[in-house]
C-alpha positions in Angstrom: 10.6 2.6 0.4 10.5 2.4 4.2 7.1 3.4 5.6 7.4 1.6 8.9 6.5 3.5 12.0 7.3 2.4 15.5 4.1 1.0 17.1 4.9 2.5 20.4 5.2 6.0 19.0 2.1 5.5 16.9 0.0 4.2 19.7 1.1 7.0 22.1 0.1 9.6 19.5 -3.2 7.9 18.8 -4.1 7.9 22.5 -3.1 11.4 23.0 -5.2 12.5 20.0 -8.4 11.3 21.7 -7.5 13.2 24.9 -6.7 16.3 22.7 -9.9 16.0 20.8 -11.9 15.8 24.0 -10.1 18.8 25.5 -10.8 20.9 22.5 -14.4 19.7 22.3 -14.9 20.7 25.9 -13.5 24.2 25.3 -15.1 24.9 21.9 -14.4 28.4 20.4 -15.9 30.2 17.5 -13.9 31.3 14.4 -11.3 34.0 14.7 -11.4 33.9 18.5 -10.0 30.3 18.9 -7.3 31.7 21.2 -7.1 28.8 23.6 -7.2 26.2 20.8 -4.6 28.0 18.7 -2.3 28.4 21.8 -2.6 24.7 22.6 -1.6 23.9 19.0 1.3 26.3 19.0 2.6 25.0 22.3 2.4 21.4 21.2 4.2 22.1 17.9 6.9 23.9 19.8 7.3 20.9 22.1 7.8 18.7 19.0 10.6 21.0 17.8 8.9 22.4 14.8 9.4 26.0 13.6 6.1 27.7 14.6 4.6 30.8 13.1 1.6 32.6 14.6 -1.0 35.2 13.8 -0.1 37.9 11.3 3.0 35.8 10.4 0.7 33.4 8.6 -2.5 35.5 8.0 -3.1 38.7 5.9 -5.2 40.8 8.3 -6.6 42.8 5.5 -8.2 39.7 4.0 -10.1 38.6 7.1 -13.8 38.6 6.6 -16.5 38.6 9.4 -14.4 39.5 12.4 -16.6 39.0 15.5 -17.8 42.0 17.5 -15.2 43.6 19.8 -17.1 42.4 22.9 -17.0 38.8 21.7 -13.3 39.1 20.9 -12.6 40.5 24.4 -14.6 37.8 26.1 -12.9 35.1 24.1 -9.5 36.5 24.9 -10.1 36.8 28.6 -11.7 33.3 28.8 -8.7 31.8 27.0 -6.4 33.2 29.6 -8.6 31.9 32.4 -8.4 28.5 30.8 -4.6 28.5 30.7 -3.6 30.2 27.4 -0.4 32.2 27.4 -1.2 35.9 27.2 1.9 36.9 25.3 1.2 34.2 22.7 -2.4 35.0 22.1 -1.7 38.7 22.0 0.0 37.8 18.6 -3.4 36.5 17.4 -5.3 39.8 17.6 -7.2 41.0 14.6 -8.7 37.7 13.7 -5.3 36.1 13.0 -5.6 32.9 15.0 -3.9 30.7 12.4 -0.9 28.5 13.3 1.7 26.9 11.0 4.4 24.5 12.2 7.2 23.4 9.8 9.1 20.2 10.2 12.3 21.0 8.2 14.4 17.9 7.7 17.4 19.9 6.4 17.5 17.6 3.4 16.5 18.3 -0.2 13.0 17.3 -1.0 9.4 18.4 -1.6 7.3 20.7 0.6 4.2 19.0 1.8 1.3 20.4 3.7 -1.4 18.9 6.0 -4.3 21.3 6.8 -6.7 21.1 9.7 -9.3 23.6 10.8 -10.0 24.5 14.5 -13.3 26.4 14.9 -16.6 25.5 16.4 -20.2 26.5 15.7 -22.8 28.7 17.5 -24.9 25.7 18.5 -26.2 24.6 21.9 -24.8 21.1 22.5 -27.2 18.3 23.5 -26.9 17.4 27.2 -28.6 14.0 27.3 -27.0 10.7 28.4 -27.4 9.4 24.9 -24.8 12.0 23.7 -21.3 10.6 24.4 -19.6 14.0 25.1 -22.2 14.7 27.8 -22.1 11.2 29.2 -18.3 11.1 29.3 -17.8 14.6 30.6 -16.5 16.6 27.7 -19.6 18.4 26.5 -18.8 22.0 25.7 -18.5 24.2 28.8 -19.0 27.2 26.6 -22.8 27.2 26.4 -24.0 28.0 22.9 -20.7 27.0 21.2 -20.1 23.5 20.0 -17.8 21.4 17.9 -20.7 20.2 15.6 -18.6 19.5 12.5 -15.5 17.6 13.7 -12.9 20.3 13.7 -11.8 19.2 17.1 -10.9 15.9 15.6 -9.1 17.5 12.7 -6.9 19.5 15.0 -6.2 16.4 17.2 -5.3 14.3 14.1 -3.1 17.0 12.7 -1.1 17.3 16.0 -0.9 13.5 16.2 0.5 13.2 12.7 3.1 15.9 13.5 4.1 14.0 16.6 4.6 10.8 14.7 6.6 12.4 11.9 8.7 14.5 14.2 9.8 11.2 15.8 10.6 9.8 12.3 12.4 12.9 11.0 15.4 10.8 9.9 13.2 9.0 7.3 11.9 12.3 5.8 13.2 14.7 3.2 12.2 18.3 2.4 9.7 20.1 4.6 6.3 19.3 6.0 3.9 22.2 6.9 1.2 21.6 9.5 -1.4 24.2 8.8 -4.0 24.9 11.5 -6.6 27.2 10.1 -9.2 29.2 11.9 -12.7 30.1 10.9 -13.6 27.5 8.3 -17.2 28.0 9.2 -18.4 31.0 7.2 -15.4 30.8 4.9 -13.2 33.3 6.7 -9.9 31.7 7.6 -8.3 30.1 4.5 -8.2 33.1 2.2 -6.1 35.3 4.6 -3.6 32.4 5.0 -3.5 31.8 1.3 -3.1 35.5 0.6 -0.2 35.5 3.1 1.6 32.9 1.0 1.4 30.0 3.4 1.0 27.4 0.6 3.0 29.1 -2.2 5.9 26.7 -1.9 3.8 23.6 -1.4 4.2 20.7 -3.8 1.6 18.3 -2.3 -1.3 19.5 -0.2 -3.8 17.4 1.9 -6.9 18.8 3.6 -8.8 16.5 6.0 -12.4 16.2 7.2 -14.1 13.6 9.3 -17.5 12.2 8.3 -19.1 14.0 5.4 -21.1 10.9 4.5 -18.2 8.5 4.4 -18.6 5.5 6.7 -16.3 4.3 9.5 -13.3 2.3 8.3 -13.0 4.1 5.0 -10.5 6.7 3.9 -11.5 8.6 0.8 -8.6 10.7 -0.5 -10.5 12.3 -3.4 -13.4 14.4 -2.2 -14.8 16.8 -4.7 -17.9 18.9 -5.5 -17.5 21.7 -3.0 -19.7 24.6 -3.8 -18.4 28.1 -4.2 -20.2 30.4 -1.7 -20.6 33.9 -0.4 -21.9 34.7 3.1 -23.9 38.0 3.4 -25.1 40.2 6.3 -27.8 42.4 4.9 -29.2 45.4 6.7 -32.3 47.4 5.8 -32.8 51.0 7.1 -36.3 52.5 7.0 -38.3 55.1 8.9 -40.2 54.5 12.1 -43.8 55.8 12.5 -46.9 55.1 14.5 -48.5 52.0 13.0 -52.1 53.2 13.8 -52.0 56.9 13.6 -49.6 57.7 10.8 -48.5 54.5 9.0 -48.0 56.4 5.7 -45.1 58.3 7.3 -43.1 55.2 7.9 -40.8 53.1 5.6 -41.1 49.5 6.6 -37.8 47.7 6.8 -39.3 44.4 7.9 -41.6 44.4 4.9 -38.7 45.0 2.6 -36.7 42.2 4.3 -39.6 39.8 4.1 -40.2 40.5 0.4 -36.5 40.1 -0.2 -36.5 36.6 1.5 -39.4 35.4 -0.7 -37.9 36.8 -3.9 -34.4 35.4 -3.0 -35.9 31.9 -2.9 -37.6 32.6 -6.2 -34.3 33.2 -8.1 -34.2 30.8 -11.0 -32.0 27.7 -10.7 -29.1 27.3 -13.2 -29.0 24.8 -16.0 -25.2 24.3 -15.7 -25.1 23.1 -12.1 -26.2 23.1 -8.5 -27.4 26.3 -6.7 -28.2 26.9 -3.1 -29.7 29.9 -1.3 -30.4 30.1 2.4 -31.6 32.9 4.7 -30.7 31.5 8.1 -31.7 34.5 10.3 -34.1 37.4 9.9 -34.5 40.1 12.5 -36.2 43.4 12.7 -38.6 45.9 14.3 -39.0 47.3 17.8 -42.7 46.9 18.7 -46.1 45.8 17.6 -47.4 49.3 17.0 -44.2 50.7 15.3 -43.5 50.7 11.6 -40.1 48.9 11.6 -37.2 51.1 10.8 -34.6 48.3 10.9 -34.3 44.8 9.7 -31.5 42.4 8.9 -30.8 39.1 7.1 -28.0 36.6 7.7 -27.7 34.5 4.5 -25.6 32.7 2.0 -25.5 31.7 -1.7 -23.7 28.7 -3.2 -23.0 27.6 -6.7 -21.4 24.5 -8.3 -19.0 26.8 -10.2 -17.7 30.3 -9.6 -19.7 31.5 -12.7 -22.9 30.1 -11.2 -22.1 31.8 -7.9 -21.5 35.0 -9.7 -24.9 34.7 -11.3 -26.5 34.2 -7.9 -24.8 37.2 -6.3 -25.9 39.4 -9.2 -29.5 38.3 -8.9 -29.4 38.3 -5.1 -28.1 41.9 -5.1 -30.8 42.9 -7.6 -33.6 41.3 -5.5 -32.5 42.9 -2.3 -32.1 46.4 -3.8 -35.5 46.0 -5.5 -37.2 45.0 -2.3 -35.7 48.0 -0.6 -36.7 50.4 -3.4 -40.3 49.1 -3.3 -40.6 50.1 0.4 -38.5 53.3 0.2 -35.8 52.0 2.5 -32.1 51.5 2.0 -30.2 48.2 1.9 -26.6 47.4 2.5 -24.9 44.0 1.7 -21.8 43.1 3.6 -19.7 40.1 2.4 -18.6 38.3 5.6 -17.1 35.1 4.1 -16.5 33.2 0.9 -15.3 29.9 -0.5 -14.4 28.8 -4.0 -14.2 25.4 -5.8 -11.4 23.0 -6.3 -11.0 19.3 -7.4 -8.9 16.6 -5.8 -6.0 15.4 -8.0 -6.4 11.7 -8.9 -2.6 11.2 -9.0 -2.1 12.4 -5.5 -5.1 10.4 -4.3 -3.6 7.3 -5.8 -0.2 7.9 -4.1 -2.0 8.3 -0.7 -3.9 5.1 -1.3 -0.7 3.2 -2.2 1.0 4.4 1.0 -2.0 3.2 3.2 -2.3 -0.4 2.1 -0.7 -1.7 5.3 -3.0 0.2 7.7 -5.0 -2.4 9.5 -8.8 -2.2 9.2 -8.8 0.7 6.7 -10.5 0.5 3.4 -9.4 2.9 0.7 -12.0 4.3 -1.7 -10.5 6.0 -4.7 -13.7 6.9 -6.6 -14.4 10.6 -5.9 -16.8 11.3 -3.1 -19.1 14.1 -4.0 -20.0 16.6 -1.3 -22.8 19.0 -1.2 -21.2 21.6 1.2 -18.7 24.3 0.9 -15.1 24.5 2.2 -12.6 27.3 2.3 -9.6 24.9 2.1 -10.5 25.2 -1.6 -8.6 28.5 -1.7 -5.4 26.7 -0.6 -6.0 23.8 -2.9 -6.6 26.1 -5.9 -3.4 28.1 -5.1 -1.3 25.0 -4.9 -2.7 23.6 -8.1 -2.3 27.0 -9.8 1.4 27.0 -8.9 2.1 23.5 -10.3 1.5 21.4 -7.2 -1.3 18.9 -6.5 -3.9 18.8 -3.8 -6.6 16.6 -2.3 -9.4 16.9 0.1 -9.4 13.7 2.1 -12.4 12.3 4.0 -11.8 10.3 7.2 -14.9 8.1 7.4 -16.9 8.0 10.6 -20.4 6.8 11.4 -22.2 9.8 12.8 -25.1 9.6 15.3 -26.4 12.9 13.9 -25.7 15.1 10.9 -23.0 17.8 10.8 -24.1 21.1 12.4 -26.6 19.5 14.7 -26.7 19.5 18.6 -26.2 15.8 18.7 -23.2 15.7 16.3 -20.4 13.4 17.4 -17.8 11.1 15.7 -16.5 7.6 16.4 -13.2 8.2 18.1 -12.0 4.7 17.0 -11.7 6.1 13.5 -9.0 8.6 14.5 -6.2 6.0 15.0 -6.2 4.5 11.5 -6.5 7.9 10.0 -3.4 9.2 11.9 -1.4 6.2 10.7 -2.7 6.6 7.1 -1.8 10.3 7.0 1.6 9.8 8.6 2.5 7.1 6.1 1.2 9.2 3.2 3.4 12.1 4.1 6.3 9.8 4.8 5.9 8.3 1.3 5.4 11.7 -0.4 8.6 13.1 1.2 10.8 10.4 -0.2 
């Protein structure tokens, strides 16, 4: 089996990946409004000669959760145009459909492979000190309050680099390779619409990637497992305002209902069959110190090691919220704004990837499953592929991180991208033959 790759082609793609990563990092965009990032991806894939599908061609609009407010969408759209995005192209991405798929079709019989990368950033103010490499090197996010604090900029850059390498080696490939660039992984909003649209229905071997996640530099772990199923909730309480000194009994206190709900949510019993997580990340409410609060809201999530455990948490969580509302004579509304499920990495596919990467200099392969404590909506794609008879892995690209994921000082070691690009290119080359 010929897995050789021209060094010049590889080195060019690796160098370009760092430039791409820095460009995307500097122009970070939140989920479902990644207009500039998606346009960059689509244009690059077109340059490589791939068949490119955009927007509603690859996403089911009715399955999109948690679409940003109209004002945020309009601002993101206008800003993307100011920063060079093609208006006609990003017009096709309206409605939260910012997904991109590029297909490298060899024209020869063979399997259909898929490499999935996510593109969105987080609502975090990035650290600006000289000890933070993006700030020191001039690619700190120019969109204040939005930051690539989880490595999705690197995922997108790696995905494009692998596409570049394989497009130059098309004569060695068989079948098709799909490069899936997914929006809105944060909050679990982008994968389900793409899965529902059928993007992975014909896929035989599926690889999702993530940098860091507790795996050190120089290590590739093609068998990450343990993702928690999750639901993301926006909860609103509606009460009745009243004068807090003169007529408090005429009010219905939404803040008190929300506060009691928070305490009781954290009091939900753990589950004997696996891990559970509950977090209320934001609580807001009220209008003045002398006004009985008529409105309050929670932004929260629930996670379980299995779908059954998550279902248990959602039942109990709903009961807690409704009970707290009833106790204060207010109403409560729960809106699901995102979700993920669970999926395991297939050992056989992980072994095939490891076998293809033995000649990558400076890369250690770790086949024992790496257990993660987070959630990931690539699990919808993985589960769909496995359900239809294919296999799937979630692959960790190791990188020593100066700060944890989702923090203002998050960064990666860019030297880890080069070996990862070579490893993934050789893995897909091997799987296609």
